[in-house]
C-alpha positions as CSV (number, residue, x, y, z in Angstrom):
1,M,45.3,26.3,-34.4
2,K,44.6,28.4,-31.3
3,M,43.0,31.1,-33.5
4,L,40.8,28.3,-35.1
5,L,39.7,27.2,-31.5
6,S,39.0,30.7,-30.6
7,L,36.8,31.2,-33.6
8,V,34.7,27.9,-33.0
9,L,34.2,29.1,-29.3
10,L,33.0,32.4,-30.3
11,L,30.7,30.9,-32.8
12,N,29.1,28.7,-30.2
13,I,28.6,31.7,-27.9
14,F,27.0,33.4,-30.8
15,V,24.7,30.5,-31.6
16,L,23.7,30.1,-27.9
17,K,22.9,33.8,-27.6
18,A,21.0,33.6,-30.8
19,Q,18.8,30.8,-29.5
20,D,18.3,32.5,-26.2
21,S,17.1,35.5,-28.2
22,D,14.9,33.5,-30.4
23,Y,12.0,33.8,-28.0
24,N,9.8,36.6,-29.1
25,R,6.9,36.8,-26.7
26,K,5.2,39.7,-28.7
27,A,5.3,37.6,-32.0
28,L,4.2,34.6,-30.3
29,L,1.2,36.3,-28.7
30,K,0.3,37.7,-32.0
31,E,0.5,34.3,-33.7
32,L,-1.7,32.8,-31.0
33,R,-4.4,35.4,-31.4
34,S,-4.5,34.8,-35.1
35,Y,-5.2,31.1,-34.3
36,I,-7.7,31.9,-31.8
37,K,-9.5,34.2,-34.2
38,D,-9.9,31.5,-36.6
39,D,-10.9,29.0,-33.9
40,K,-7.8,27.0,-34.5
41,Y,-7.4,25.8,-30.9
42,S,-5.4,22.7,-31.6
43,E,-2.8,24.9,-33.2
44,V,-2.8,27.1,-30.2
45,N,-2.0,24.1,-28.1
46,A,0.8,22.8,-30.3
47,R,2.4,26.2,-30.7
48,I,2.5,26.8,-26.9
49,K,3.7,23.3,-26.2
50,S,6.5,23.9,-28.7
51,A,7.3,27.3,-27.2
52,M,7.5,25.9,-23.7
53,S,9.7,22.9,-24.8
54,K,12.2,25.4,-26.2
55,F,12.2,28.4,-23.9
56,T,12.4,28.8,-20.1
57,E,10.6,32.2,-20.4
58,A,7.6,30.6,-21.9
59,K,7.2,28.1,-19.0
60,S,7.0,30.9,-16.5
61,D,4.5,33.0,-18.4
62,A,1.1,33.2,-16.7
63,E,-0.6,34.7,-19.9
64,L,0.5,31.7,-22.0
65,Y,-1.2,29.2,-19.6
66,N,-4.1,31.4,-19.7
67,I,-4.4,31.1,-23.3
68,W,-3.7,27.5,-23.2
69,M,-6.5,27.0,-20.7
70,N,-8.9,28.9,-23.0
71,A,-7.9,26.8,-26.0
72,N,-8.6,23.6,-24.1
73,Y,-11.8,25.0,-22.8
74,N,-13.1,25.7,-26.3
75,L,-11.8,22.2,-27.5
76,A,-13.8,20.6,-24.7
77,L,-16.9,22.5,-25.7
78,A,-16.5,21.3,-29.3
79,E,-16.1,17.7,-28.1
80,N,-19.1,18.1,-25.9
81,R,-21.3,19.3,-28.8
82,K,-20.2,16.1,-30.6
83,I,-21.5,14.1,-27.6
84,Y,-24.8,15.7,-27.6
85,L,-25.2,15.3,-31.4
86,S,-23.8,11.7,-31.4
87,N,-21.4,12.9,-33.9
88,N,-18.5,10.4,-33.3
89,P,-17.8,11.8,-29.9
90,D,-14.7,10.8,-28.1
91,T,-15.3,11.0,-24.3
92,V,-11.7,10.3,-23.4
93,K,-10.5,13.2,-25.3
94,Y,-13.3,15.4,-23.9
95,M,-12.2,14.5,-20.4
96,D,-8.4,15.0,-21.3
97,Y,-9.4,18.5,-22.6
98,I,-11.1,19.3,-19.3
99,Y,-8.0,17.8,-17.4
100,E,-5.9,20.5,-19.3
101,V,-8.4,23.2,-18.5
102,F,-7.8,22.7,-14.8
103,A,-4.0,21.8,-15.0
104,D,-3.3,25.0,-17.1
105,G,-5.5,27.2,-14.8
106,L,-3.8,26.1,-11.6
107,K,-0.3,26.6,-13.2
108,C,-1.4,30.1,-14.5
109,D,-2.6,31.1,-10.9
110,S,0.4,29.7,-9.3
111,I,2.6,32.0,-11.6
112,S,0.3,34.8,-11.0
113,R,0.6,34.6,-7.2
114,I,4.4,35.2,-7.3
115,P,5.1,38.8,-6.0
116,D,6.5,41.4,-8.5
117,D,9.6,43.4,-7.8
118,K,7.6,45.7,-5.4
119,G,6.1,42.7,-3.5
120,R,2.7,43.0,-5.1
121,V,0.6,40.1,-6.2
122,K,-1.6,40.5,-9.1
123,R,-3.9,37.6,-9.8
124,K,-5.0,39.1,-13.1
125,F,-6.5,35.8,-14.6
126,Y,-8.2,34.6,-11.4
127,K,-11.7,35.5,-12.5
128,N,-11.3,33.7,-15.9
129,I,-9.8,30.7,-14.1
130,N,-12.7,30.6,-11.7
131,E,-15.3,30.8,-14.3
132,K,-13.8,28.0,-16.5
133,F,-13.3,25.8,-13.4
134,S,-17.0,26.4,-12.3
135,F,-18.2,25.4,-15.7
136,F,-16.5,22.1,-15.7
137,A,-16.6,21.4,-11.9
138,T,-19.0,18.5,-12.1
139,N,-17.2,16.9,-15.1
140,L,-13.8,17.0,-13.2
141,E,-15.5,15.4,-10.3
142,N,-17.1,12.6,-12.3
143,A,-14.0,12.0,-14.4
144,G,-12.3,9.8,-11.7
145,K,-15.4,7.6,-11.4
146,F,-15.7,7.4,-15.3
147,F,-12.2,6.1,-15.7
148,Y,-12.4,3.9,-12.7
149,T,-15.4,2.1,-14.3
150,K,-13.4,1.8,-17.5
151,R,-10.4,0.3,-15.5
152,D,-8.1,3.1,-16.7
153,Y,-6.5,3.4,-13.4
154,Q,-3.7,5.7,-14.3
155,R,-6.2,8.3,-15.5
156,T,-8.4,7.7,-12.3
157,C,-5.5,8.7,-10.1
158,K,-4.5,11.7,-12.4
159,F,-8.2,13.0,-12.3
160,V,-8.8,12.5,-8.6
161,E,-5.6,14.1,-7.7
162,L,-6.4,17.1,-9.8
163,Y,-9.8,17.3,-8.3
164,I,-8.2,17.3,-4.8
165,K,-5.8,20.0,-5.8
166,T,-8.7,22.1,-7.3
167,E,-10.7,21.9,-4.1
168,L,-7.7,23.0,-2.1
169,W,-7.0,25.8,-4.4
170,K,-10.6,27.0,-4.1
171,S,-10.1,27.2,-0.3
172,G,-6.9,29.0,-0.6
173,V,-4.6,26.1,0.1
174,Y,-2.0,25.7,-2.6
175,T,-0.1,22.6,-1.4
176,F,-1.2,19.0,-1.5
177,D,0.4,17.5,1.5
178,C,-2.4,16.0,3.6
179,K,-1.7,14.1,6.8
180,E,-4.2,11.7,8.5
181,D,-4.6,13.9,11.5
182,S,-4.6,17.2,9.6
183,I,-7.0,17.1,6.6
184,P,-7.8,20.6,5.3
185,E,-11.5,21.6,5.6
186,A,-12.1,21.6,1.9
187,L,-11.5,17.9,1.9
188,L,-13.6,16.8,4.8
189,D,-16.7,16.1,2.8
190,A,-17.7,12.6,2.0
191,N,-17.3,13.1,-1.8
192,A,-13.6,13.8,-1.4
193,S,-12.9,10.6,0.5
194,R,-14.9,8.5,-1.9
195,L,-13.1,9.9,-4.8
196,A,-9.8,9.4,-2.9
197,I,-10.8,5.8,-2.4
198,L,-11.0,5.3,-6.1
199,A,-7.5,6.7,-6.5
200,V,-6.1,4.4,-3.7
201,M,-7.6,1.4,-5.3
202,S,-6.4,2.4,-8.7
203,A,-2.9,3.3,-7.4
204,Y,-2.6,-0.1,-5.7
205,A,-3.7,-1.9,-9.0
206,T,-1.0,-0.1,-10.8
207,E,1.6,-0.2,-8.0
208,D,1.8,3.3,-7.9
209,Y,2.7,3.4,-4.2
210,K,3.7,7.1,-3.8
211,T,0.2,8.2,-5.2
212,L,-1.5,5.8,-2.9
213,L,0.3,7.2,0.1
214,K,-0.6,10.7,-0.9
215,M,-4.3,9.8,-1.2
216,Y,-4.9,7.4,1.7
217,P,-5.2,10.2,4.5
218,I,-8.2,11.4,2.7
219,A,-9.7,8.0,1.7
220,V,-9.3,6.7,5.2
221,R,-12.0,9.0,6.5
222,D,-14.5,6.5,4.7
223,S,-15.4,4.3,7.8
224,L,-16.9,1.5,5.5
225,R,-13.4,1.0,3.6
226,Q,-11.1,2.3,6.3
227,A,-9.5,-0.9,7.2
228,L,-8.8,-1.8,3.5
229,V,-7.3,1.6,2.8
230,L,-5.0,1.3,5.9
231,E,-3.9,-2.2,4.6
232,F,-3.0,-0.8,1.2
233,A,-1.2,2.1,3.0
234,C,0.9,-0.4,5.1
235,K,1.7,-2.5,2.1
236,S,2.7,0.6,0.1
237,Y,5.1,1.7,2.8
238,N,6.6,-1.7,2.8
239,Q,7.0,-1.7,-1.0
240,I,8.8,1.6,-1.1
241,G,11.1,0.4,1.7
242,D,9.9,2.9,4.4
243,K,10.3,0.5,7.3
244,A,9.8,3.1,10.0
245,S,6.5,4.3,8.6
246,Y,5.5,0.7,7.9
247,L,6.0,-0.4,11.4
248,N,4.4,2.6,13.0
249,L,1.3,2.4,10.8
250,L,1.0,-1.3,11.5
251,N,1.0,-0.7,15.3
252,K,-1.7,1.9,14.9
253,C,-3.9,-0.4,12.8
254,F,-3.5,-3.4,15.1
255,L,-4.7,-1.2,17.9
256,K,-7.7,0.0,15.9
257,Y,-8.5,-3.3,14.1
258,P,-7.2,-6.2,16.3
259,D,-9.6,-8.5,14.5
260,K,-8.1,-7.8,11.1
261,E,-5.4,-10.5,10.7
262,Y,-3.3,-8.8,8.2
263,F,-2.2,-6.0,10.6
264,F,-1.4,-8.8,13.3
265,A,0.4,-11.1,11.0
266,S,2.5,-8.4,9.4
267,L,3.5,-6.8,12.7
268,I,4.4,-9.9,14.3
269,K,6.5,-10.9,11.2
270,C,8.4,-7.5,11.5
271,Y,9.2,-8.2,15.2
272,N,10.4,-11.9,14.3
273,D,12.4,-10.7,11.4
274,E,14.3,-8.3,13.7
275,G,14.7,-10.9,16.3
276,D,12.4,-9.1,18.8
277,T,10.9,-12.1,20.3
278,A,9.6,-10.1,23.4
279,N,7.5,-7.8,21.4
280,A,6.3,-10.6,19.3
281,L,5.2,-12.6,22.2
282,N,3.5,-9.5,23.9
283,L,1.7,-8.8,20.6
284,A,0.4,-12.4,20.4
285,R,-0.9,-12.3,24.0
286,E,-2.6,-9.0,23.4
287,A,-4.1,-10.5,20.2
288,V,-5.7,-13.4,22.0
289,R,-7.0,-11.3,24.8
290,L,-8.7,-9.1,22.3
291,N,-9.9,-12.0,20.2
292,P,-10.2,-15.1,22.3
293,A,-12.2,-17.0,19.6
294,N,-9.7,-16.6,16.9
295,R,-7.8,-19.9,16.1
296,N,-5.0,-18.2,14.2
297,Y,-4.1,-15.9,17.0
298,W,-3.9,-18.8,19.5
299,F,-1.8,-20.7,17.0
300,V,0.6,-17.9,16.6
301,K,0.8,-17.5,20.3
302,G,1.8,-21.0,20.7
303,T,4.5,-20.6,18.0
304,E,5.9,-17.5,19.8
305,E,5.9,-19.4,23.1
306,Q,7.8,-22.3,21.5
307,I,10.4,-19.8,20.1
308,C,10.7,-18.4,23.8
309,Q,10.9,-22.0,25.1
310,L,7.7,-21.6,27.1
311,E,6.5,-25.1,26.5
312,D,3.8,-25.3,29.1
313,S,2.2,-21.9,27.7
314,A,2.5,-23.3,24.2
315,I,0.5,-26.4,25.1
316,V,-2.3,-24.2,26.4
317,S,-2.3,-22.1,23.4
318,Y,-2.4,-25.0,20.8
319,S,-5.1,-26.7,22.9
320,N,-7.2,-23.6,22.7
321,A,-6.7,-23.5,18.9
322,I,-8.0,-27.1,18.7
323,K,-11.0,-26.2,20.9
324,I,-11.9,-23.6,18.4
325,K,-11.1,-25.8,15.4
326,N,-11.3,-29.5,16.4
327,D,-10.0,-30.9,13.0
328,D,-6.9,-28.6,13.0
329,A,-4.1,-30.9,12.1
330,E,-1.4,-28.2,12.2
331,S,-2.3,-27.4,15.9
332,Y,-2.3,-31.1,16.8
333,S,1.1,-31.5,15.1
334,C,2.7,-28.5,16.9
335,L,1.2,-29.7,20.2
336,A,2.6,-33.1,19.6
337,D,6.0,-31.5,18.8
338,V,5.9,-29.7,22.2
339,Y,5.0,-33.0,24.0
340,L,7.9,-34.7,22.2
341,K,10.4,-32.2,23.0
342,K,9.5,-32.4,26.8
343,A,9.7,-36.3,26.5
344,R,13.2,-36.0,25.0
345,E,14.3,-33.7,27.9
346,E,12.7,-36.1,30.4
347,D,14.5,-39.0,28.8
348,K,17.8,-37.2,29.2
349,R,16.8,-36.5,32.8
350,L,16.1,-40.0,33.5
351,T,19.5,-41.1,32.1
352,R,21.2,-38.7,34.3
353,L,19.2,-39.9,37.4
354,F,20.3,-43.6,36.5
355,A,23.9,-42.6,36.1
356,D,24.5,-40.1,38.9
357,S,22.3,-40.6,41.9
358,F,20.1,-43.5,41.5
359,S,16.9,-43.2,43.4
360,K,14.2,-45.6,42.8
361,N,11.4,-43.4,43.6
362,D,12.8,-40.5,41.5
363,Y,13.5,-43.0,38.8
364,L,10.0,-44.4,38.7
365,E,8.5,-41.0,38.7
366,S,10.6,-39.9,35.9
367,Q,9.9,-42.9,33.9
368,G,6.0,-42.4,34.5
369,R,6.3,-38.9,33.2
370,L,8.3,-39.9,30.2
371,K,5.8,-42.4,29.2
372,S,3.0,-40.1,29.7
373,L,4.5,-37.5,27.5
374,Y,5.2,-39.8,24.7
375,V,1.6,-41.0,25.0
376,M,0.4,-37.4,24.7
377,A,2.8,-36.7,21.8
378,C,1.6,-39.9,20.1
379,Q,-2.2,-39.2,20.4
380,N,-1.7,-35.6,19.0
381,Y,0.4,-37.0,16.0
382,E,-2.4,-39.5,15.3
383,S,-4.9,-36.7,15.3
384,A,-2.8,-34.7,12.9
385,R,-2.7,-37.8,10.7
386,R,-6.4,-38.4,11.0
387,Y,-7.3,-34.8,9.8
388,S,-4.4,-34.5,7.3
389,S,-3.2,-37.8,6.1
390,D,-1.8,-36.3,2.9
391,K,0.6,-34.0,4.8
392,M,3.0,-36.5,6.2
393,D,5.4,-33.8,7.4
394,L,3.0,-33.0,10.2
395,W,3.2,-36.4,11.8
396,F,5.4,-39.2,10.2
397,D,8.7,-38.7,11.8
398,G,7.2,-37.9,15.2
399,L,4.7,-40.7,15.2
400,K,7.6,-43.1,14.2
401,E,9.7,-42.0,17.2
402,C,6.6,-42.3,19.5
403,Y,5.7,-45.8,18.4
404,Y,9.4,-46.7,18.9
405,K,9.6,-45.4,22.4
406,L,6.2,-46.9,23.4
407,N,7.2,-50.2,22.1
408,K,4.3,-50.3,19.5
409,G,6.0,-52.6,17.0
410,H,2.9,-53.5,15.0
411,E,2.0,-49.8,14.5
412,L,5.5,-49.0,13.8
413,K,5.7,-51.7,11.0
414,L,2.5,-50.4,9.4
415,L,3.9,-46.9,9.4
416,E,7.2,-47.9,7.8
417,N,5.4,-49.7,5.1
418,I,3.9,-46.5,3.9
419,I,7.3,-45.3,2.9
420,S,8.2,-48.7,1.4
421,K,5.2,-48.8,-0.9
């Protein structure tokens, strides 16, 4: 039995060694040249793909990538002739061949840049690569626009990213890791930012948030769409769960675009979710300072002041919201809620005065304040009802309490009839 196991083990080792030695570079190159001689470029592609799927050595062979690039170059030319002759052209296939030209060329050069044993770098295929890139440069630039108009958003991202990498490669930058405050000079032109915007829009449409975050530092240079690009970047950080970057970018965006409600609303939600009411209130105060005519900012400020139990300030905020939008049922309702809360507190105070240290003057003053607060609450609930009669949650319960406390029996009965119907 042991002898049998040993034989199986030796056989497996022999098979593995045989598989490793199956890669015959010389024979492969000879086969590829024969295909090239007969213009069989599709066979060249298929053979190289097969070799690279099986052998590690093939994946790190710059010459194979150079041959692959040349094959796709010729296939693209053949497809281009069909386009000019209107002979059943396939534009998508044409663009895909061009993509492979650039992708294979970049891979070929990246392998060629690896120093040899003596530390020498011989970029022997650089001239050929540069020539092929120059020939199809305009096509690569236009490919992203073409696929964006076709709503092929995945290809849009793919081609724009390749265009960016190629532009960096031309300038001697071989890594694509752009930051908003350190964009390489090669990408400072308007064309790069316009294409990057297409990639950002496409990535957002396909929920490819990582690609979006890679592209947004370039796209954000376009001042016309900068706010939208930043909004998509914030949403992407939130989607991938990078809360620190999300919060950091929201802060920067609010300072830059305090009038854009998305940044304000998202940032204040973050603070509230974390229970950071102090920062939430400070943000709301800053927002109304910068945007005093914005109803929503005043409303949120009032909400934050209610959370912090700053009722008097909340009254001012909701009143300002109503001045901006006089049919604002929601603000009327919230303002009424504040007055009702103050009325309940005054009612408790009045009860204590009567029980503990009865003073006629204090009692009468408290009674007057109590009635005034209920009247204010009642008026605002009635306004909320007037402007939004279908949203009973804004006014019904509060108005019922006010009618009861103000001894408005007739109005209370009419109100209760609404429920009984």
